[in-house]
C-alpha positions in Angstrom: 131.8 -46.9 21.2 129.8 -47.2 24.4 130.3 -45.8 27.9 129.5 -47.9 31.0 128.2 -45.4 33.6 128.8 -47.8 36.6 132.3 -49.1 36.0 133.3 -45.9 34.2 134.8 -47.6 31.2 134.6 -46.8 27.5 134.1 -49.8 25.2 135.2 -49.7 21.5 134.4 -52.5 19.1 135.2 -53.0 15.4 135.3 -50.3 12.8 137.3 -49.6 9.6 141.0 -48.5 9.1 141.7 -47.5 5.5 140.0 -50.4 3.6 140.4 -52.9 6.4 137.4 -54.0 8.4 138.2 -54.6 12.1 136.6 -56.6 14.9 139.0 -55.9 17.7 137.5 -55.0 21.0 139.0 -53.0 23.9 138.0 -50.9 26.9 139.4 -47.7 28.4 139.1 -46.9 32.1 138.6 -43.1 32.1 139.4 -42.7 35.8 142.5 -45.0 35.8 143.7 -43.9 32.3 144.1 -47.6 31.4 143.4 -49.5 28.1 142.6 -53.2 28.2 142.6 -55.2 25.0 139.7 -57.6 25.3 140.3 -59.1 21.8 142.8 -58.1 19.2 140.7 -59.5 16.3 143.4 -61.9 15.1 141.9 -65.1 16.4 140.1 -67.3 13.9 136.9 -67.3 15.8 134.6 -65.4 13.3 131.7 -67.5 14.3 132.0 -66.5 17.9 132.1 -62.8 17.6 130.1 -60.3 15.5 131.1 -60.0 11.8 133.6 -57.3 10.8 132.5 -54.0 9.5 131.8 -50.5 10.6 128.0 -50.3 10.2 127.2 -52.2 13.4 125.0 -50.5 15.9 125.5 -51.1 19.6 123.9 -50.4 22.9 124.8 -51.0 26.5 122.9 -52.0 29.7 124.9 -51.1 32.8 122.4 -52.8 35.0 122.6 -56.1 33.2 126.3 -55.5 32.5 125.7 -56.3 28.8 126.6 -54.9 25.4 124.2 -55.5 22.5 125.5 -55.4 18.9 123.3 -55.4 15.7 125.2 -56.3 12.6 123.5 -55.9 9.2 124.6 -54.7 5.8 128.0 -53.6 4.8 128.3 -50.1 3.2 131.1 -51.3 1.0 129.7 -52.1 -2.5 132.2 -54.9 -3.0 131.4 -56.6 0.3 127.7 -55.9 0.3 126.5 -59.1 -1.4 128.9 -61.5 0.4 127.6 -61.6 3.9 124.1 -60.1 3.9 122.5 -61.0 7.2 120.9 -59.7 10.3 122.6 -60.8 13.5 122.1 -59.8 17.1 124.8 -60.4 19.6 125.1 -60.0 23.4 128.4 -59.5 25.2 128.5 -60.4 28.9 131.0 -58.0 30.4 131.5 -60.0 33.6 132.0 -63.3 31.8 133.9 -61.9 28.8 131.7 -63.9 26.5 129.8 -63.2 23.2 126.5 -64.9 22.5 124.6 -64.8 19.2 121.0 -64.7 20.0 119.7 -64.4 16.4 121.2 -64.7 13.0 119.5 -64.7 9.6 121.6 -65.9 6.7 119.0 -65.4 4.0 120.3 -63.3 1.2 118.6 -60.0 0.4 116.5 -60.3 -2.7 115.0 -57.6 -4.9 111.6 -58.9 -4.2 111.5 -60.1 -0.6 108.4 -62.0 0.5 105.8 -60.0 2.4 106.0 -62.5 5.3 109.7 -62.0 5.8 109.4 -58.2 5.7 106.7 -58.3 8.4 108.8 -60.6 10.7 112.0 -58.6 10.9 113.7 -55.6 9.4 115.9 -56.1 6.3 119.7 -55.7 6.6 120.7 -52.1 6.3 123.3 -49.4 7.1 123.1 -45.8 8.1 120.3 -46.6 10.5 119.6 -45.7 14.1 119.4 -48.0 17.1 118.5 -46.8 20.6 117.9 -48.7 23.8 115.3 -48.0 26.6 117.1 -49.2 29.7 114.0 -48.9 31.9 111.8 -51.1 29.8 114.6 -53.2 28.2 113.4 -52.4 24.6 115.5 -51.6 21.5 114.2 -49.3 18.8 115.4 -49.3 15.2 114.6 -46.6 12.6 115.4 -46.1 9.0 118.6 -46.7 7.1 119.7 -47.7 3.6 118.9 -51.2 2.5 121.8 -51.2 0.0 119.9 -52.2 -3.1 122.1 -51.9 -6.1 119.2 -50.8 -8.3 118.4 -47.9 -5.9 121.5 -46.9 -4.0 120.0 -43.7 -2.7 116.9 -45.4 -1.2 116.1 -44.4 2.4 113.8 -46.3 4.7 111.4 -44.9 7.2 110.3 -48.1 8.9 110.3 -48.3 12.7 110.9 -51.5 14.7 111.1 -52.5 18.4 112.8 -55.5 19.9 112.4 -56.9 23.4 114.4 -59.9 24.5 112.5 -62.4 26.6 114.6 -64.5 28.8 113.1 -67.7 30.2 113.4 -68.1 34.0 115.2 -70.9 35.7 111.9 -72.3 36.9 110.5 -72.4 33.4 113.6 -74.1 32.0 113.5 -76.7 34.8 109.8 -77.4 34.3 110.1 -77.6 30.5 113.1 -80.0 30.6 111.1 -82.3 33.0 108.2 -82.1 30.6 110.2 -83.0 27.6 112.0 -85.9 29.4 108.8 -87.4 30.8 107.0 -87.0 27.4 109.7 -89.1 25.7 109.6 -91.6 28.6 105.8 -91.9 28.2 106.2 -92.6 24.4 108.7 -95.4 25.2 106.4 -96.9 27.8 103.4 -96.7 25.4 105.2 -99.1 23.0 105.5 -102.0 25.5 103.5 -101.1 28.7 100.4 -99.2 27.7 98.7 -99.6 31.1 101.8 -98.3 33.0 102.2 -95.6 30.4 98.6 -94.4 31.1 99.3 -94.2 34.8 102.5 -92.4 34.1 100.7 -89.9 31.9 98.1 -89.2 34.6 100.4 -89.1 37.6 103.8 -87.9 36.5 103.7 -86.3 33.1 100.6 -84.2 33.8 102.4 -82.5 36.7 104.9 -80.9 34.4 102.4 -79.5 31.8 102.0 -75.7 31.7 98.2 -75.4 31.6 98.5 -71.7 30.6 100.2 -72.6 27.3 97.7 -73.5 24.6 100.3 -75.3 22.4 101.6 -77.4 25.3 98.0 -78.3 26.3 97.2 -79.4 22.8 100.3 -81.5 22.6 99.5 -83.1 26.0 95.9 -83.9 24.9 97.2 -85.7 21.8 99.7 -87.9 23.7 97.1 -90.6 24.7 96.7 -91.6 21.0 100.2 -93.3 21.4 98.5 -95.9 23.6 96.4 -97.2 20.7 99.2 -97.6 18.2 100.7 -101.0 17.5 104.4 -101.5 18.1 105.0 -101.5 14.3 103.6 -97.9 14.1 106.4 -96.6 16.2 109.2 -98.2 14.3 110.1 -97.0 10.7 110.7 -99.6 8.0 114.1 -101.1 8.3 114.6 -100.1 12.0 114.8 -102.4 15.0 113.4 -101.6 18.5 117.0 -100.8 19.6 117.6 -98.4 16.6 114.3 -96.6 17.2 114.9 -96.2 20.9 118.4 -94.9 20.3 117.2 -92.4 17.7 114.5 -91.1 20.0 116.9 -90.7 23.0 119.4 -89.0 20.7 116.7 -86.6 19.6 115.8 -85.9 23.2 119.5 -85.2 24.0 119.7 -82.8 21.1 116.6 -81.0 22.4 117.9 -80.6 25.9 121.4 -79.3 25.0 119.7 -76.2 23.4 119.1 -75.0 27.0 122.7 -75.2 28.0 125.7 -72.9 27.1 128.0 -73.9 24.3 130.8 -74.6 26.8 128.7 -77.4 28.3 127.6 -79.1 25.1 129.1 -81.1 22.2 130.3 -79.1 19.1 127.4 -78.0 17.0 129.5 -78.0 13.8 130.8 -80.9 11.7 134.0 -82.3 13.1 135.3 -82.8 9.6 135.4 -79.1 9.1 138.1 -78.9 11.8 140.5 -81.0 9.7 142.9 -78.8 7.7 143.3 -80.2 4.2 
């Protein structure tokens, strides 16, 4: 339950009624005494909204007009091992749209690797999540990891999360860089001299020279000029097959920068068929 200080609305998402987990979503206008049902939770769109439960933690940013929801571990012993994951969702109030910005489907194990523990907090319930609106940072503290071998365990770890959004200028430059990089690699197979000029005059203009990884990748690109045509084509592939595969890979890379409504379905179309 969250209160939007600017539009004076109370937002309520999910919860538990008796033994039923809910993911309905509605708002209440405190000044107009009006309830709006945003989602009744009956639609079969579980992959497009946060998972059901009552241990979610949520925050709101009135300035960005967004609601953030962290879903973790179910408190119900029977449900605990079924869908153990960390997922972080953002609800755009103006667009009435959910976006999952992170999801980890790795099951909780008794002995988690040290690397995983250092990268992110483990799924949990009975934890605290607060949001610093000024600095746009979330803080997570404590909770119960839900280990069956130690049901009364309490955590005292402390985490912070800051969402970094790429600017439109960065996305435009990066897309140009990726497209020109693929074009250079195609030219290098048949026109090495023109490819070299393209590398120097066109591709170099799109490189972010403050990014060490991108600089290193750019510096390695000239090696493609010294490869024979057979080095580019895997065994059993033709020139046409390889070009098609490379351009398909380029397309798949670019669609990651666009909203789902503007891209092809990411799932398998076979899954849409009812058997």
